[in-house]
C-alpha positions as CSV (number, residue, x, y, z in Angstrom):
1,M,21.8,17.8,-39.0
2,S,19.8,16.3,-41.9
3,R,16.0,16.6,-42.0
4,T,15.7,12.7,-41.9
5,L,17.9,12.5,-38.8
6,K,15.8,15.2,-37.1
7,T,12.6,13.4,-38.0
8,V,13.9,10.1,-36.6
9,L,15.2,11.7,-33.5
10,G,11.9,13.5,-33.0
11,L,9.9,10.2,-33.4
12,C,12.2,8.5,-30.9
13,I,11.6,11.2,-28.4
14,L,7.8,11.1,-28.9
15,L,7.8,7.3,-28.6
16,G,9.8,7.6,-25.4
17,F,7.4,10.0,-23.8
18,S,4.3,8.0,-24.9
19,S,5.7,4.8,-23.2
20,C,6.1,6.6,-19.8
21,Q,3.2,6.3,-17.4
22,T,2.1,8.4,-14.4
23,T,2.5,6.6,-11.1
24,G,1.9,7.4,-7.5
25,D,4.8,5.2,-6.6
26,P,8.2,6.0,-8.0
27,T,9.4,2.5,-7.3
28,Q,6.8,1.1,-9.6
29,G,8.1,2.6,-12.8
30,G,7.2,5.6,-14.9
31,I,8.9,9.0,-14.6
32,F,5.9,11.1,-14.0
33,W,4.4,11.4,-10.5
34,S,0.7,11.5,-10.1
35,E,-0.7,13.0,-6.8
36,R,-4.1,11.3,-7.4
37,K,-2.5,7.9,-7.8
38,A,-0.3,8.5,-4.7
39,N,-3.4,9.5,-2.7
40,E,-5.2,6.3,-3.9
41,R,-2.2,4.2,-2.7
42,L,-2.3,6.0,0.7
43,D,-6.0,5.4,1.0
44,E,-5.6,1.7,0.2
45,R,-2.8,1.4,2.8
46,R,-4.8,3.2,5.4
47,A,-7.7,0.9,4.8
48,N,-5.4,-2.1,5.1
49,L,-3.9,-0.7,8.3
50,G,-7.4,-0.1,9.7
51,A,-8.4,-3.7,9.0
52,I,-5.2,-5.0,10.7
53,E,-5.8,-2.8,13.7
54,A,-9.4,-4.0,14.0
55,D,-8.2,-7.6,13.8
56,T,-5.5,-6.9,16.5
57,A,-8.1,-5.4,18.8
58,R,-10.4,-8.4,18.3
59,V,-7.6,-10.8,19.1
60,K,-6.5,-8.8,22.2
61,K,-10.1,-8.8,23.5
62,R,-10.4,-12.6,22.9
63,N,-7.1,-13.1,24.7
64,Q,-8.4,-11.1,27.7
65,V,-11.5,-13.2,27.9
66,L,-9.5,-16.4,27.8
67,E,-7.1,-15.1,30.5
68,D,-10.0,-14.1,32.7
69,S,-11.5,-17.5,32.3
70,A,-8.2,-19.2,33.1
71,A,-7.8,-17.0,36.2
72,R,-11.3,-17.9,37.4
73,K,-10.5,-21.6,36.9
74,R,-7.3,-21.3,38.9
75,R,-9.1,-19.6,41.7
76,Y,-11.8,-22.3,41.7
77,L,-9.1,-25.0,41.9
78,A,-7.2,-23.3,44.6
79,E,-10.3,-23.2,46.9
C-alpha cells in the first residue's frame, strides 16, 4: 500500500471518529455510550414522571371533592 493511500485512509478514519458523539441514548445517534448522559436522561424522565404523578394526584383529589359535593346534593334533594 502506498504511503499516500495510507495517509488518506488514516485521515478518513480520524475524521470518522471525530464526527462521532457520545450519547446516553443509542437511538439518538453516535456510537459511543455515555453513562453520565444516560443518567441525565433518566433524571429528566424521573422528574417528568414525578410532575405527572403529582398532577394526577391533584386531579384525583379534586374529583373526590366534586363527587362528595354531588353526593351531598343528591342526599339533600332526596330528603
